[in-house]
A tleap script that builds the chain and sets N, CA, C and O, in Angstrom:
source leaprc.protein.ff14SB
mol = sequence {
  NMET ASP VAL PRO HIE LEU LEU HIE ALA ALA
  PRO VAL HIE PHE ASP GLU LEU ASP LEU ASN
  GLY HIE LEU HIE ASN THR ARG TYR ALA LEU
  GLN VAL GLU ARG ALA THR THR ALA ALA PHE
  ALA GLY ALA GLY TYR ASP THR GLY GLY ALA
  GLY GLU ARG HIE PRO ASP PRO ARG TYR VAL
  VAL ARG GLN PHE ALA ILE GLU PHE GLN ALA
  PRO VAL ASP GLY ALA ASP ARG LEU ALA VAL
  ASP LEU TRP LEU THR HIE LEU GLY ARG THR
  SER MET ARG TRP ARG PHE HIE ALA ARG GLN
  GLY GLY ASP PRO LEU PRO ARG ALA THR GLY
  THR ARG THR LEU VAL LYS VAL GLY PRO ASP
  GLY ARG PRO SER PRO TRP SER ARG THR MET
  ARG LEU TRP HIE ALA ALA LEU ARG ASP GLY
  SER ALA LYS ALA ARG CTHR
}
set mol.1.N position { 27.105 86.450 21.525 }
set mol.1.CA position { 28.028 86.618 20.413 }
set mol.1.C position { 27.752 85.557 19.369 }
set mol.1.O position { 27.312 84.455 19.699 }
set mol.2.N position { 28.007 85.882 18.107 }
set mol.2.CA position { 27.758 84.924 17.043 }
set mol.2.C position { 28.630 83.695 17.208 }
set mol.2.O position { 29.730 83.751 17.759 }
set mol.3.N position { 28.119 82.615 16.727 }
set mol.3.CA position { 28.902 81.397 16.613 }
set mol.3.C position { 28.750 80.944 15.171 }
set mol.3.O position { 27.745 81.299 14.555 }
set mol.4.N position { 29.633 80.220 14.610 }
set mol.4.CA position { 30.844 79.719 15.236 }
set mol.4.C position { 31.975 80.745 15.154 }
set mol.4.O position { 31.951 81.689 14.364 }
set mol.5.N position { 32.941 80.512 15.993 }
set mol.5.CA position { 34.133 81.350 15.947 }
set mol.5.C position { 35.337 80.489 16.268 }
set mol.5.O position { 35.205 79.336 16.678 }
set mol.6.N position { 36.505 81.062 16.078 }
set mol.6.CA position { 37.765 80.389 16.376 }
set mol.6.C position { 38.336 80.992 17.641 }
set mol.6.O position { 38.185 82.188 17.890 }
set mol.7.N position { 38.987 80.170 18.434 }
set mol.7.CA position { 39.591 80.630 19.681 }
set mol.7.C position { 41.063 80.274 19.680 }
set mol.7.O position { 41.434 79.137 19.388 }
set mol.8.N position { 41.907 81.248 20.008 }
set mol.8.CA position { 43.345 81.028 20.130 }
set mol.8.C position { 43.787 81.597 21.474 }
set mol.8.O position { 43.542 82.768 21.763 }
set mol.9.N position { 44.432 80.783 22.287 }
set mol.9.CA position { 44.932 81.249 23.586 }
set mol.9.C position { 46.452 81.173 23.581 }
set mol.9.O position { 47.035 80.205 23.093 }
set mol.10.N position { 47.084 82.202 24.128 }
set mol.10.CA position { 48.542 82.272 24.153 }
set mol.10.C position { 48.986 82.949 25.442 }
set mol.10.O position { 48.250 83.749 26.018 }
set mol.11.N position { 50.196 82.623 25.892 }
set mol.11.CA position { 50.686 83.292 27.096 }
set mol.11.C position { 51.048 84.745 26.827 }
set mol.11.O position { 51.446 85.109 25.720 }
set mol.12.N position { 50.902 85.559 27.851 }
set mol.12.CA position { 51.419 86.922 27.841 }
set mol.12.C position { 52.718 86.867 28.640 }
set mol.12.O position { 52.725 86.449 29.798 }
set mol.13.N position { 53.790 87.281 28.027 }
set mol.13.CA position { 55.106 87.222 28.672 }
set mol.13.C position { 55.432 88.554 29.351 }
set mol.13.O position { 54.926 89.610 28.971 }
set mol.14.N position { 56.279 88.471 30.350 }
set mol.14.CA position { 56.675 89.640 31.126 }
set mol.14.C position { 57.188 90.770 30.234 }
set mol.14.O position { 56.895 91.938 30.486 }
set mol.15.N position { 57.960 90.425 29.180 }
set mol.15.CA position { 58.539 91.468 28.328 }
set mol.15.C position { 57.511 92.135 27.412 }
set mol.15.O position { 57.862 93.048 26.665 }
set mol.16.N position { 56.252 91.699 27.454 }
set mol.16.CA position { 55.190 92.334 26.676 }
set mol.16.C position { 54.415 93.373 27.483 }
set mol.16.O position { 53.490 94.005 26.972 }
set mol.17.N position { 54.796 93.541 28.731 }
set mol.17.CA position { 54.075 94.451 29.620 }
set mol.17.C position { 54.641 95.864 29.547 }
set mol.17.O position { 55.836 96.054 29.320 }
set mol.18.N position { 53.765 96.856 29.743 }
set mol.18.CA position { 54.219 98.239 29.802 }
set mol.18.C position { 54.636 98.580 31.234 }
set mol.18.O position { 54.664 97.704 32.098 }
set mol.19.N position { 54.956 99.836 31.482 }
set mol.19.CA position { 55.426 100.248 32.804 }
set mol.19.C position { 54.359 100.118 33.894 }
set mol.19.O position { 54.683 100.122 35.081 }
set mol.20.N position { 53.094 100.001 33.496 }
set mol.20.CA position { 52.002 99.831 34.457 }
set mol.20.C position { 51.699 98.366 34.752 }
set mol.20.O position { 50.824 98.057 35.561 }
set mol.21.N position { 52.429 97.466 34.090 }
set mol.21.CA position { 52.168 96.042 34.283 }
set mol.21.C position { 51.021 95.522 33.434 }
set mol.21.O position { 50.487 94.446 33.706 }
set mol.22.N position { 50.630 96.283 32.394 }
set mol.22.CA position { 49.550 95.878 31.485 }
set mol.22.C position { 50.167 95.411 30.169 }
set mol.22.O position { 51.267 95.825 29.802 }
set mol.23.N position { 49.435 94.536 29.464 }
set mol.23.CA position { 49.861 94.163 28.125 }
set mol.23.C position { 49.969 95.449 27.299 }
set mol.23.O position { 49.008 96.212 27.199 }
set mol.24.N position { 51.145 95.683 26.709 }
set mol.24.CA position { 51.387 96.910 25.943 }
set mol.24.C position { 50.435 96.959 24.753 }
set mol.24.O position { 50.193 95.944 24.099 }
set mol.25.N position { 49.903 98.135 24.480 }
set mol.25.CA position { 48.892 98.268 23.424 }
set mol.25.C position { 49.365 97.750 22.072 }
set mol.25.O position { 48.552 97.236 21.304 }
set mol.26.N position { 50.645 97.866 21.761 }
set mol.26.CA position { 51.140 97.411 20.458 }
set mol.26.C position { 51.167 95.892 20.343 }
set mol.26.O position { 51.225 95.357 19.236 }
set mol.27.N position { 51.125 95.203 21.456 }
set mol.27.CA position { 51.198 93.737 21.435 }
set mol.27.C position { 49.886 93.094 21.002 }
set mol.27.O position { 49.880 91.928 20.608 }
set mol.28.N position { 48.789 93.818 21.064 }
set mol.28.CA position { 47.511 93.251 20.638 }
set mol.28.C position { 47.546 92.900 19.151 }
set mol.28.O position { 47.040 91.853 18.748 }
set mol.29.N position { 48.139 93.769 18.338 }
set mol.29.CA position { 48.225 93.482 16.898 }
set mol.29.C position { 48.995 92.191 16.659 }
set mol.29.O position { 48.601 91.377 15.824 }
set mol.30.N position { 50.082 92.000 17.381 }
set mol.30.CA position { 50.870 90.777 17.252 }
set mol.30.C position { 50.061 89.559 17.695 }
set mol.30.O position { 50.092 88.520 17.035 }
set mol.31.N position { 49.341 89.682 18.803 }
set mol.31.CA position { 48.537 88.558 19.294 }
set mol.31.C position { 47.428 88.196 18.307 }
set mol.31.O position { 47.152 87.014 18.099 }
set mol.32.N position { 46.791 89.194 17.700 }
set mol.32.CA position { 45.749 88.927 16.706 }
set mol.32.C position { 46.382 88.293 15.462 }
set mol.32.O position { 45.794 87.389 14.867 }
set mol.33.N position { 47.558 88.750 15.068 }
set mol.33.CA position { 48.292 88.143 13.943 }
set mol.33.C position { 48.575 86.671 14.241 }
set mol.33.O position { 48.376 85.817 13.376 }
set mol.34.N position { 49.029 86.370 15.437 }
set mol.34.CA position { 49.305 84.978 15.802 }
set mol.34.C position { 48.039 84.136 15.781 }
set mol.34.O position { 48.065 82.983 15.350 }
set mol.35.N position { 46.931 84.705 16.243 }
set mol.35.CA position { 45.660 83.971 16.226 }
set mol.35.C position { 45.217 83.700 14.791 }
set mol.35.O position { 44.744 82.607 14.480 }
set mol.36.N position { 45.367 84.690 13.921 }
set mol.36.CA position { 44.987 84.518 12.515 }
set mol.36.C position { 45.872 83.464 11.851 }
set mol.36.O position { 45.375 82.612 11.114 }
set mol.37.N position { 47.170 83.519 12.106 }
set mol.37.CA position { 48.095 82.528 11.558 }
set mol.37.C position { 47.732 81.137 12.051 }
set mol.37.O position { 47.759 80.181 11.276 }
set mol.38.N position { 47.391 81.010 13.333 }
set mol.38.CA position { 46.967 79.717 13.875 }
set mol.38.C position { 45.673 79.245 13.214 }
set mol.38.O position { 45.492 78.047 12.999 }
set mol.39.N position { 44.775 80.175 12.892 }
set mol.39.CA position { 43.533 79.804 12.202 }
set mol.39.C position { 43.850 79.245 10.816 }
set mol.39.O position { 43.287 78.225 10.418 }
set mol.40.N position { 44.751 79.906 10.078 }
set mol.40.CA position { 45.161 79.394 8.771 }
set mol.40.C position { 45.800 78.016 8.913 }
set mol.40.O position { 45.507 77.113 8.130 }
set mol.41.N position { 46.658 77.852 9.891 }
set mol.41.CA position { 47.299 76.548 10.112 }
set mol.41.C position { 46.254 75.490 10.451 }
set mol.41.O position { 46.323 74.363 9.960 }
set mol.42.N position { 45.284 75.856 11.296 }
set mol.42.CA position { 44.229 74.926 11.663 }
set mol.42.C position { 43.363 74.518 10.484 }
set mol.42.O position { 42.739 73.457 10.505 }
set mol.43.N position { 43.322 75.355 9.455 }
set mol.43.CA position { 42.558 75.045 8.246 }
set mol.43.C position { 43.369 74.209 7.267 }
set mol.43.O position { 42.873 73.831 6.205 }
set mol.44.N position { 44.634 73.916 7.629 }
set mol.44.CA position { 45.463 73.077 6.782 }
set mol.44.C position { 46.465 73.806 5.915 }
set mol.44.O position { 47.179 73.177 5.134 }
set mol.45.N position { 46.534 75.126 6.037 }
set mol.45.CA position { 47.511 75.891 5.263 }
set mol.45.C position { 48.877 75.788 5.916 }
set mol.45.O position { 48.988 75.753 7.141 }
set mol.46.N position { 49.926 75.739 5.084 }
set mol.46.CA position { 51.300 75.746 5.582 }
set mol.46.C position { 51.660 77.177 5.950 }
set mol.46.O position { 51.731 78.047 5.082 }
set mol.47.N position { 51.886 77.420 7.225 }
set mol.47.CA position { 52.237 78.766 7.687 }
set mol.47.C position { 53.676 78.816 8.196 }
set mol.47.O position { 54.082 79.791 8.828 }
set mol.48.N position { 54.440 77.766 7.921 }
set mol.48.CA position { 55.782 77.661 8.463 }
set mol.48.C position { 56.850 78.446 7.746 }
set mol.48.O position { 57.933 78.630 8.302 }
set mol.49.N position { 56.606 78.910 6.561 }
set mol.49.CA position { 57.645 79.629 5.843 }
set mol.49.C position { 57.078 80.345 4.643 }
set mol.49.O position { 55.891 80.229 4.337 }
set mol.50.N position { 57.922 81.077 3.975 }
set mol.50.CA position { 57.477 81.875 2.830 }
set mol.50.C position { 57.814 81.213 1.501 }
set mol.50.O position { 57.600 81.809 0.446 }
set mol.51.N position { 58.338 79.988 1.535 }
set mol.51.CA position { 58.723 79.302 0.301 }
set mol.51.C position { 57.522 78.851 -0.500 }
set mol.51.O position { 56.481 79.509 -0.503 }
set mol.52.N position { 57.667 77.738 -1.174 }
set mol.52.CA position { 56.582 77.179 -1.979 }
set mol.52.C position { 55.469 76.702 -1.060 }
set mol.52.O position { 55.662 75.788 -0.259 }
set mol.53.N position { 54.320 77.318 -1.178 }
set mol.53.CA position { 53.162 76.958 -0.373 }
set mol.53.C position { 51.908 77.443 -1.085 }
set mol.53.O position { 51.984 78.106 -2.119 }
set mol.54.N position { 50.776 77.111 -0.529 }
set mol.54.CA position { 49.512 77.552 -1.101 }
set mol.54.C position { 49.502 79.080 -1.139 }
set mol.54.O position { 49.993 79.709 -0.202 }
set mol.55.N position { 48.963 79.694 -2.188 }
set mol.55.CA position { 49.011 81.158 -2.293 }
set mol.55.C position { 48.059 81.910 -1.359 }
set mol.55.O position { 48.237 83.112 -1.165 }
set mol.56.N position { 47.052 81.247 -0.770 }
set mol.56.CA position { 46.100 81.983 0.065 }
set mol.56.C position { 46.740 82.715 1.247 }
set mol.56.O position { 46.365 83.859 1.505 }
set mol.57.N position { 47.684 82.116 1.975 }
set mol.57.CA position { 48.259 82.877 3.101 }
set mol.57.C position { 49.232 83.989 2.696 }
set mol.57.O position { 49.940 84.528 3.547 }
set mol.58.N position { 49.273 84.330 1.428 }
set mol.58.CA position { 50.084 85.473 0.986 }
set mol.58.C position { 49.155 86.679 0.962 }
set mol.58.O position { 48.350 86.838 0.044 }
set mol.59.N position { 49.274 87.522 1.975 }
set mol.59.CA position { 48.354 88.653 2.088 }
set mol.59.C position { 49.062 89.833 2.734 }
set mol.59.O position { 50.156 89.708 3.285 }
set mol.60.N position { 48.410 90.969 2.650 }
set mol.60.CA position { 48.864 92.171 3.343 }
set mol.60.C position { 47.726 92.638 4.245 }
set mol.60.O position { 46.554 92.373 3.975 }
set mol.61.N position { 48.084 93.330 5.308 }
set mol.61.CA position { 47.066 93.890 6.200 }
set mol.61.C position { 46.666 95.239 5.640 }
set mol.61.O position { 47.502 96.127 5.470 }
set mol.62.N position { 45.390 95.384 5.357 }
set mol.62.CA position { 44.872 96.656 4.827 }
set mol.62.C position { 44.445 97.576 5.951 }
set mol.62.O position { 44.627 98.792 5.880 }
set mol.63.N position { 43.867 96.975 7.008 }
set mol.63.CA position { 43.328 97.790 8.089 }
set mol.63.C position { 43.357 96.992 9.378 }
set mol.63.O position { 43.080 95.792 9.387 }
set mol.64.N position { 43.695 97.672 10.468 }
set mol.64.CA position { 43.639 97.092 11.799 }
set mol.64.C position { 43.030 98.148 12.703 }
set mol.64.O position { 43.589 99.232 12.865 }
set mol.65.N position { 41.877 97.829 13.294 }
set mol.65.CA position { 41.198 98.769 14.186 }
set mol.65.C position { 40.974 98.075 15.523 }
set mol.65.O position { 40.587 96.908 15.573 }
set mol.66.N position { 41.220 98.800 16.593 }
set mol.66.CA position { 41.072 98.213 17.920 }
set mol.66.C position { 40.499 99.254 18.874 }
set mol.66.O position { 40.809 100.442 18.789 }
set mol.67.N position { 39.661 98.780 19.776 }
set mol.67.CA position { 39.141 99.616 20.850 }
set mol.67.C position { 39.415 98.878 22.151 }
set mol.67.O position { 39.100 97.696 22.289 }
set mol.68.N position { 40.003 99.588 23.100 }
set mol.68.CA position { 40.365 98.996 24.387 }
set mol.68.C position { 39.276 99.266 25.415 }
set mol.68.O position { 38.854 100.407 25.598 }
set mol.69.N position { 38.820 98.204 26.087 }
set mol.69.CA position { 37.822 98.345 27.142 }
set mol.69.C position { 38.452 98.341 28.534 }
set mol.69.O position { 38.031 99.086 29.419 }
set mol.70.N position { 39.463 97.496 28.716 }
set mol.70.CA position { 40.136 97.371 30.019 }
set mol.70.C position { 41.509 96.759 29.772 }
set mol.70.O position { 41.687 96.029 28.796 }
set mol.71.N position { 42.477 97.037 30.628 }
set mol.71.CA position { 43.810 96.476 30.411 }
set mol.71.C position { 43.867 94.990 30.737 }
set mol.71.O position { 43.092 94.480 31.547 }
set mol.72.N position { 44.796 94.315 30.091 }
set mol.72.CA position { 45.169 92.954 30.475 }
set mol.72.C position { 46.289 93.121 31.487 }
set mol.72.O position { 47.340 93.681 31.175 }
set mol.73.N position { 46.061 92.635 32.692 }
set mol.73.CA position { 46.997 92.835 33.799 }
set mol.73.C position { 47.976 91.686 33.922 }
set mol.73.O position { 47.582 90.522 33.992 }
set mol.74.N position { 49.253 92.021 33.947 }
set mol.74.CA position { 50.290 91.046 34.249 }
set mol.74.C position { 50.462 89.969 33.200 }
set mol.74.O position { 49.754 89.912 32.194 }
set mol.75.N position { 51.434 89.118 33.481 }
set mol.75.CA position { 51.725 87.997 32.591 }
set mol.75.C position { 50.686 86.911 32.880 }
set mol.75.O position { 50.675 86.325 33.963 }
set mol.76.N position { 49.842 86.656 31.930 }
set mol.76.CA position { 48.726 85.721 32.070 }
set mol.76.C position { 48.518 85.085 30.697 }
set mol.76.O position { 49.422 85.101 29.862 }
set mol.77.N position { 47.357 84.539 30.468 }
set mol.77.CA position { 46.996 84.026 29.148 }
set mol.77.C position { 46.060 85.031 28.490 }
set mol.77.O position { 45.215 85.641 29.145 }
set mol.78.N position { 46.229 85.185 27.198 }
set mol.78.CA position { 45.354 86.036 26.413 }
set mol.78.C position { 44.585 85.131 25.459 }
set mol.78.O position { 45.181 84.367 24.699 }
set mol.79.N position { 43.269 85.222 25.502 }
set mol.79.CA position { 42.415 84.477 24.578 }
set mol.79.C position { 41.940 85.436 23.498 }
set mol.79.O position { 41.417 86.511 23.792 }
set mol.80.N position { 42.127 85.039 22.252 }
set mol.80.CA position { 41.671 85.848 21.121 }
set mol.80.C position { 40.577 85.060 20.406 }
set mol.80.O position { 40.824 83.987 19.856 }
set mol.81.N position { 39.373 85.608 20.424 }
set mol.81.CA position { 38.250 85.043 19.687 }
set mol.81.C position { 38.221 85.699 18.313 }
set mol.81.O position { 38.310 86.922 18.203 }
set mol.82.N position { 38.095 84.888 17.265 }
set mol.82.CA position { 38.081 85.383 15.887 }
set mol.82.C position { 36.801 84.972 15.180 }
set mol.82.O position { 36.326 83.846 15.330 }
set mol.83.N position { 36.256 85.890 14.416 }
set mol.83.CA position { 35.131 85.615 13.536 }
set mol.83.C position { 35.514 86.090 12.142 }
set mol.83.O position { 35.850 87.261 11.968 }
set mol.84.N position { 35.472 85.213 11.148 }
set mol.84.CA position { 35.703 85.623 9.762 }
set mol.84.C position { 34.379 86.155 9.248 }
set mol.84.O position { 33.517 85.385 8.824 }
set mol.85.N position { 34.215 87.469 9.284 }
set mol.85.CA position { 32.919 88.097 9.018 }
set mol.85.C position { 32.680 88.426 7.553 }
set mol.85.O position { 31.537 88.634 7.146 }
set mol.86.N position { 33.738 88.477 6.760 }
set mol.86.CA position { 33.570 88.849 5.349 }
set mol.86.C position { 34.663 88.183 4.531 }
set mol.86.O position { 35.840 88.233 4.887 }
set mol.87.N position { 34.263 87.562 3.437 }
set mol.87.CA position { 35.210 87.053 2.453 }
set mol.87.C position { 34.775 87.584 1.103 }
set mol.87.O position { 33.791 87.122 0.525 }
set mol.88.N position { 35.523 88.562 0.606 }
set mol.88.CA position { 35.240 89.147 -0.699 }
set mol.88.C position { 36.048 88.455 -1.773 }
set mol.88.O position { 36.563 87.356 -1.564 }
set mol.89.N position { 36.157 89.090 -2.912 }
set mol.89.CA position { 36.929 88.500 -4.013 }
set mol.89.C position { 38.412 88.420 -3.662 }
set mol.89.O position { 39.054 87.398 -3.901 }
set mol.90.N position { 38.962 89.513 -3.085 }
set mol.90.CA position { 40.390 89.536 -2.744 }
set mol.90.C position { 40.645 89.900 -1.283 }
set mol.90.O position { 41.791 89.852 -0.835 }
set mol.91.N position { 39.614 90.258 -0.537 }
set mol.91.CA position { 39.806 90.681 0.858 }
set mol.91.C position { 39.033 89.797 1.818 }
set mol.91.O position { 38.111 89.082 1.425 }
set mol.92.N position { 39.420 89.858 3.071 }
set mol.92.CA position { 38.679 89.202 4.147 }
set mol.92.C position { 38.751 90.091 5.372 }
set mol.92.O position { 39.724 90.817 5.577 }
set mol.93.N position { 37.710 90.024 6.180 }
set mol.93.CA position { 37.682 90.810 7.416 }
set mol.93.C position { 37.428 89.877 8.586 }
set mol.93.O position { 36.490 89.079 8.584 }
set mol.94.N position { 38.285 89.998 9.579 }
set mol.94.CA position { 38.138 89.284 10.843 }
set mol.94.C position { 37.660 90.267 11.904 }
set mol.94.O position { 38.115 91.410 11.947 }
set mol.95.N position { 36.760 89.830 12.746 }
set mol.95.CA position { 36.419 90.559 13.965 }
set mol.95.C position { 37.085 89.789 15.092 }
set mol.95.O position { 37.169 88.562 15.044 }
set mol.96.N position { 37.558 90.503 16.107 }
set mol.96.CA position { 38.216 89.811 17.211 }
set mol.96.C position { 37.837 90.423 18.545 }
set mol.96.O position { 37.474 91.595 18.640 }
set mol.97.N position { 37.932 89.596 19.570 }
set mol.97.CA position { 37.857 90.002 20.973 }
set mol.97.C position { 39.092 89.437 21.642 }
set mol.97.O position { 39.447 88.281 21.411 }
set mol.98.N position { 39.746 90.225 22.460 }
set mol.98.CA position { 40.880 89.754 23.258 }
set mol.98.C position { 40.437 89.738 24.714 }
set mol.98.O position { 39.957 90.740 25.244 }
set mol.99.N position { 40.608 88.577 25.356 }
set mol.99.CA position { 40.170 88.412 26.745 }
set mol.99.C position { 41.333 87.946 27.596 }
set mol.99.O position { 42.240 87.281 27.096 }
set mol.100.N position { 41.318 88.285 28.871 }
set mol.100.CA position { 42.364 87.843 29.793 }
set mol.100.C position { 41.950 86.522 30.428 }
set mol.100.O position { 40.859 86.391 30.983 }
set mol.101.N position { 42.857 85.539 30.331 }
set mol.101.CA position { 42.612 84.254 30.969 }
set mol.101.C position { 41.237 83.705 30.651 }
set mol.101.O position { 40.842 83.645 29.487 }
set mol.102.N position { 40.495 83.297 31.692 }
set mol.102.CA position { 39.162 82.753 31.508 }
set mol.102.C position { 38.049 83.769 31.607 }
set mol.102.O position { 36.873 83.404 31.594 }
set mol.103.N position { 38.402 85.051 31.707 }
set mol.103.CA position { 37.397 86.102 31.815 }
set mol.103.C position { 36.561 86.157 30.528 }
set mol.103.O position { 37.132 86.258 29.442 }
set mol.104.N position { 35.234 86.095 30.621 }
set mol.104.CA position { 34.420 86.130 29.405 }
set mol.104.C position { 34.299 87.519 28.773 }
set mol.104.O position { 33.925 87.634 27.605 }
set mol.105.N position { 34.609 88.569 29.528 }
set mol.105.CA position { 34.460 89.927 28.996 }
set mol.105.C position { 35.694 90.339 28.204 }
set mol.105.O position { 36.820 90.145 28.661 }
set mol.106.N position { 35.487 90.905 27.020 }
set mol.106.CA position { 36.641 91.333 26.225 }
set mol.106.C position { 37.355 92.528 26.849 }
set mol.106.O position { 36.729 93.430 27.406 }
set mol.107.N position { 38.670 92.509 26.742 }
set mol.107.CA position { 39.496 93.645 27.155 }
set mol.107.C position { 39.747 94.579 25.978 }
set mol.107.O position { 40.015 95.768 26.153 }
set mol.108.N position { 39.653 94.006 24.753 }
set mol.108.CA position { 39.814 94.797 23.529 }
set mol.108.C position { 39.013 94.118 22.427 }
set mol.108.O position { 38.905 92.893 22.389 }
set mol.109.N position { 38.455 94.922 21.534 }
set mol.109.CA position { 37.707 94.404 20.396 }
set mol.109.C position { 38.155 95.151 19.147 }
set mol.109.O position { 38.677 96.263 19.229 }
set mol.110.N position { 37.947 94.535 17.999 }
set mol.110.CA position { 38.319 95.228 16.780 }
set mol.110.C position { 38.125 94.399 15.539 }
set mol.110.O position { 37.488 93.345 15.556 }
set mol.111.N position { 38.694 94.906 14.453 }
set mol.111.CA position { 38.648 94.226 13.169 }
set mol.111.C position { 40.024 94.271 12.526 }
set mol.111.O position { 40.848 95.135 12.824 }
set mol.112.N position { 40.245 93.315 11.637 }
set mol.112.CA position { 41.494 93.242 10.879 }
set mol.112.C position { 41.135 92.811 9.470 }
set mol.112.O position { 40.547 91.748 9.274 }
set mol.113.N position { 41.484 93.623 8.496 }
set mol.113.CA position { 41.165 93.337 7.100 }
set mol.113.C position { 42.444 92.968 6.360 }
set mol.113.O position { 43.451 93.672 6.435 }
set mol.114.N position { 42.380 91.850 5.645 }
set mol.114.CA position { 43.509 91.351 4.860 }
set mol.114.C position { 43.156 91.400 3.381 }
set mol.114.O position { 41.989 91.274 3.011 }
set mol.115.N position { 44.161 91.583 2.539 }
set mol.115.CA position { 43.998 91.510 1.092 }
set mol.115.C position { 44.994 90.487 0.574 }
set mol.115.O position { 46.198 90.601 0.802 }
set mol.116.N position { 44.473 89.483 -0.128 }
set mol.116.CA position { 45.340 88.475 -0.729 }
set mol.116.C position { 46.071 89.104 -1.905 }
set mol.116.O position { 45.465 89.816 -2.706 }
set mol.117.N position { 47.365 88.844 -2.012 }
set mol.117.CA position { 48.157 89.389 -3.113 }
set mol.117.C position { 48.870 88.263 -3.842 }
set mol.117.O position { 49.175 87.216 -3.271 }
set mol.118.N position { 49.124 88.508 -5.110 }
set mol.118.CA position { 49.891 87.573 -5.919 }
set mol.118.C position { 51.375 87.866 -5.800 }
set mol.118.O position { 51.769 88.778 -5.073 }
set mol.119.N position { 52.197 87.109 -6.499 }
set mol.119.CA position { 53.650 87.328 -6.455 }
set mol.119.C position { 54.056 88.740 -6.867 }
set mol.119.O position { 55.116 89.223 -6.469 }
set mol.120.N position { 53.214 89.404 -7.666 }
set mol.120.CA position { 53.518 90.768 -8.101 }
set mol.120.C position { 53.095 91.824 -7.080 }
set mol.120.O position { 53.310 93.017 -7.292 }
set mol.121.N position { 52.485 91.377 -5.953 }
set mol.121.CA position { 52.060 92.306 -4.916 }
set mol.121.C position { 50.700 92.940 -5.161 }
set mol.121.O position { 50.253 93.773 -4.373 }
set mol.122.N position { 50.037 92.553 -6.246 }
set mol.122.CA position { 48.724 93.106 -6.576 }
set mol.122.C position { 47.628 92.197 -6.015 }
set mol.122.O position { 47.856 91.000 -5.840 }
set mol.123.N position { 46.434 92.750 -5.729 }
set mol.123.CA position { 45.339 91.923 -5.221 }
set mol.123.C position { 45.057 90.732 -6.134 }
set mol.123.O position { 45.106 90.836 -7.360 }
set mol.124.N position { 44.766 89.616 -5.507 }
set mol.124.CA position { 44.547 88.360 -6.212 }
set mol.124.C position { 43.349 87.648 -5.579 }
set mol.124.O position { 43.190 87.711 -4.360 }
set mol.125.N position { 42.510 86.979 -6.356 }
set mol.125.CA position { 41.318 86.330 -5.785 }
set mol.125.C position { 41.669 85.169 -4.852 }
set mol.125.O position { 42.658 84.463 -5.046 }
set mol.126.N position { 40.828 85.000 -3.840 }
set mol.126.CA position { 40.959 83.848 -2.943 }
set mol.126.C position { 40.644 82.580 -3.726 }
set mol.126.O position { 39.881 82.603 -4.692 }
set mol.127.N position { 41.233 81.494 -3.302 }
set mol.127.CA position { 41.031 80.213 -3.974 }
set mol.127.C position { 39.716 79.556 -3.553 }
set mol.127.O position { 39.043 80.011 -2.629 }
set mol.128.N position { 39.376 78.495 -4.242 }
set mol.128.CA position { 38.214 77.686 -3.880 }
set mol.128.C position { 38.420 77.088 -2.489 }
set mol.128.O position { 37.467 76.955 -1.722 }
set mol.129.N position { 39.650 76.731 -2.167 }
set mol.129.CA position { 39.974 76.186 -0.844 }
set mol.129.C position { 39.565 77.165 0.249 }
set mol.129.O position { 38.961 76.769 1.246 }
set mol.130.N position { 39.889 78.443 0.065 }
set mol.130.CA position { 39.528 79.463 1.052 }
set mol.130.C position { 38.009 79.610 1.138 }
set mol.130.O position { 37.454 79.743 2.228 }
set mol.131.N position { 37.357 79.587 0.007 }
set mol.131.CA position { 35.900 79.736 0.004 }
set mol.131.C position { 35.223 78.565 0.703 }
set mol.131.O position { 34.218 78.753 1.389 }
set mol.132.N position { 35.758 77.359 0.538 }
set mol.132.CA position { 35.205 76.192 1.230 }
set mol.132.C position { 35.437 76.295 2.738 }
set mol.132.O position { 34.562 75.940 3.528 }
set mol.133.N position { 36.614 76.780 3.136 }
set mol.133.CA position { 36.893 76.956 4.566 }
set mol.133.C position { 35.950 77.994 5.158 }
set mol.133.O position { 35.402 77.794 6.242 }
set mol.134.N position { 35.761 79.102 4.447 }
set mol.134.CA position { 34.850 80.145 4.918 }
set mol.134.C position { 33.437 79.576 5.086 }
set mol.134.O position { 32.769 79.856 6.082 }
set mol.135.N position { 32.988 78.786 4.124 }
set mol.135.CA position { 31.660 78.163 4.223 }
set mol.135.C position { 31.588 77.246 5.439 }
set mol.135.O position { 30.571 77.215 6.131 }
set mol.136.N position { 32.664 76.497 5.706 }
set mol.136.CA position { 32.694 75.605 6.874 }
set mol.136.C position { 32.666 76.403 8.172 }
set mol.136.O position { 32.050 75.972 9.146 }
set mol.137.N position { 33.320 77.548 8.198 }
set mol.137.CA position { 33.262 78.412 9.378 }
set mol.137.C position { 31.847 78.931 9.585 }
set mol.137.O position { 31.355 78.962 10.713 }
set mol.138.N position { 31.195 79.335 8.513 }
set mol.138.CA position { 29.827 79.860 8.610 }
set mol.138.C position { 28.837 78.814 9.091 }
set mol.138.O position { 27.953 79.109 9.895 }
set mol.139.N position { 28.987 77.581 8.594 }
set mol.139.CA position { 27.988 76.566 8.971 }
set mol.139.C position { 28.369 75.794 10.235 }
set mol.139.O position { 27.624 74.924 10.683 }
set mol.140.N position { 29.533 76.118 10.806 }
set mol.140.CA position { 29.910 75.503 12.075 }
set mol.140.C position { 30.652 74.201 11.968 }
set mol.140.O position { 30.923 73.571 12.990 }
set mol.141.N position { 30.998 73.763 10.753 }
set mol.141.CA position { 31.686 72.482 10.614 }
set mol.141.C position { 33.206 72.598 10.682 }
set mol.141.O position { 33.898 71.580 10.693 }
set mol.142.N position { 33.736 73.819 10.727 }
set mol.142.CA position { 35.190 74.007 10.816 }
set mol.142.C position { 35.635 73.858 12.258 }
set mol.142.O position { 34.843 73.999 13.190 }
set mol.143.N position { 36.909 73.573 12.422 }
set mol.143.CA position { 37.521 73.442 13.732 }
set mol.143.C position { 37.307 74.716 14.543 }
set mol.143.O position { 37.484 75.818 14.025 }
set mol.144.N position { 36.926 74.571 15.818 }
set mol.144.CA position { 36.575 75.737 16.652 }
set mol.144.C position { 37.743 76.274 17.468 }
set mol.144.O position { 37.652 77.389 17.981 }
set mol.145.N position { 38.822 75.538 17.607 }
set mol.145.CA position { 39.968 76.021 18.388 }
set mol.145.C position { 41.216 75.958 17.538 }
set mol.145.O position { 41.379 75.061 16.712 }
set mol.146.N position { 42.109 76.934 17.753 }
set mol.146.CA position { 43.369 76.932 17.027 }
set mol.146.C position { 44.499 76.612 17.971 }
set mol.146.O position { 45.656 76.560 17.554 }
savepdb mol mol.pdb
quit
């Protein structure tokens, strides 16, 4: 797999399980959202509220695609590997793998595309700060864990 990437690990709670004892399919989107938010926080962005903050974390999800390879069984830890694969003028695309605990094989893979928006809700260009972070991710100098 390409490097560098970001890694976010979080617990899977009992109330996130379906009737089969697997992580419910809808919870993957939430886990990927949490990993992305942690990546922004790790880059120094304020992700604590919607008040006055840097405009880069103001975005909408344009697309979320996921393919399931195997279920995540029971309440365990879920590791989400993230790769920022594309940074356009107003959009970015993350690729992700979701893994159970220390298992190296992904249980689910996919992509998530975000579009930065301004206060009017229209697409807005990413800042120089975002472009520098993206460059640091590409060259491996950015923080590897969230």
